[in-house]
Structure formats: structure tokens, C-alpha cells
C-alpha positions, -999 to +999 in steps of 0.1 A: +617+312-424+597+308-456+568+298-433+571+330-413+570+350-445+540+330-456+520+343-426+522+377-443+513+361-476+484+338-469+475+317-499+511+316-513+523+280-514+556+275-495+577+244-500+588+227-469+626+226-465+641+191-461+651+184-425+686+196-417+713+172-405+717+194-374+693+221-365+707+256-364+707+274-331+674+290-321+677+327-325+674+350-295+639+365-295+635+403-298+618+423-270+583+433-281+594+470-282+624+462-305+603+439-327+576+466-330+602+493-339+618+470-365+584+461-380+574+497-382+606+505-401+601+477-425+565+488-430+577+523-438+601+509-463+573+488-479+553+520-483+582+540-497+595+513-520+562+500-533+549+515-565+513+525-572+511+494-594+524+473-565+498+487-542+469+482-567+481+446-572+482+440-535+447+455-531+434+433-559+450+402-543+435+412-509+400+416-524+404+383-542+415+366-510+385+380-491+362+371-519+374+335-516+359+332-481+327+311-480+309+338-460+309+361-491+307+335-519+272+346-527+283+381-536+319+376-548+329+352-576+366+347-577+381+329-607+407+304-593+431+310-622+429+348-617+435+343-579+465+322-587+479+349-609+474+375-582+491+351-557+521+349-580+522+387-586+521+395-548+547+368-541+570+386-566+563+420-551+570+408-515+601+390-526+614+422-542+605+443-512+619+420-486+650+406-503+660+437-523+644+470-517+640+467-479+666+440-472+683+462-445+651+466-426+639+430-431+672+413-421+669+416-383+633+403-384+642+375-408+671+364-387+649+359-356+621+344-376+597+371-366+564+363-383+547+389-362+571+415-373+566+407-410+528+406-405+529+440-389+550+454-417+526+439-443+497+457-426+514+490-435+514+480-471+478+469-468+468+503-454+485+522-482+470+498-508+435+505-495+442+542-494+452+539-531+419+524-540+399+547-518+415+578-534+393+570-564+362+592-560+338+565-573+351+538-549+350+562-520+314+573-529+302+537-531+320+528-499+306+556-478+276+568-498+255+536-498+251+526-462+249+561-448+216+567-465+202+541-440+216+557-408+192+578-388+205+606-366+178+598-340+195+565-333+225+583-319+206+608-296+216+589-265+252+596-272+246+634-266+235+628-230 
């Protein structure tokens, strides 16, 4: 199951478990509707139980992860030691949220190895983390103030027809 959780935490190293003498029974999969509902409840719990500090740490980790992509290497310089520290911090946050604060909501998804459910729940935390950053007027102005200066109303006239 650690591998399923790792899909929600890309970049966090997960140790492979030694092979079991006898494999446990395969869990019965959830219907998509039930999985979606459970993931939404877990996401709500992540939002309610995460602190502002947690959300900023998650946003910093996300930006560092994106900045590590070769496509943006020319504009984002990510220090590997700082990225590792952020990976550790986010792993601690998710461990607390999943295993302690939101264990009741996480348990059914964990028991059926629902990586999609955990990923969906993680998206809720990602959204609130980005809202946390964008609530800063400077960040918001730089996000939306820069490129809009280059948009011309005339380019959208055909949408009025």
C-alpha cells in the first residue's frame, strides 16, 4: 500500500516490502461512485485538518517538484537538498493526515489499495494550498497582472457572434 500512497506523494522514496510467504487476498474493488465519495470525504478531512503551515509546506513542495522538471530548468533553480527537505516535510504531513487526523476517512481507501482515491483526496489539499498562496495580494497580482497586459479584446470578438 505504500506504493499507492506514493502516487499521491511523487518524489518520496518508498521502500519495497519483502515478498510475503503467502500473498494476502486481493481486496474487493470499490465501485467508482463509492471510491469517489470516499476520496471526497478524505479530501475534505485533509482540508479541515491541515494547518496553514501544512498548506504552505505542501505548496512549496509542489513548486519545487514542478521546478525540477527539465522543461522549466532554465527559469527555476531547485536546490536538491532543499527539495529533499521539502519531500521529508510533506511525507510527515501526509503521514499525520492519513494515519492520525483522517484515519477514519483513509481506512476504506487504504484497505482496497485505492491509489486513485488517495490521489483525488490529495488534489483537494493541493487546491487549498494554492488558494493559500494566491490569497497573498502580491502573488495574485503577479499571477494575473502580468500576462493580461498582452491580451487584446479584439482577439475575442468572434466569440460575441
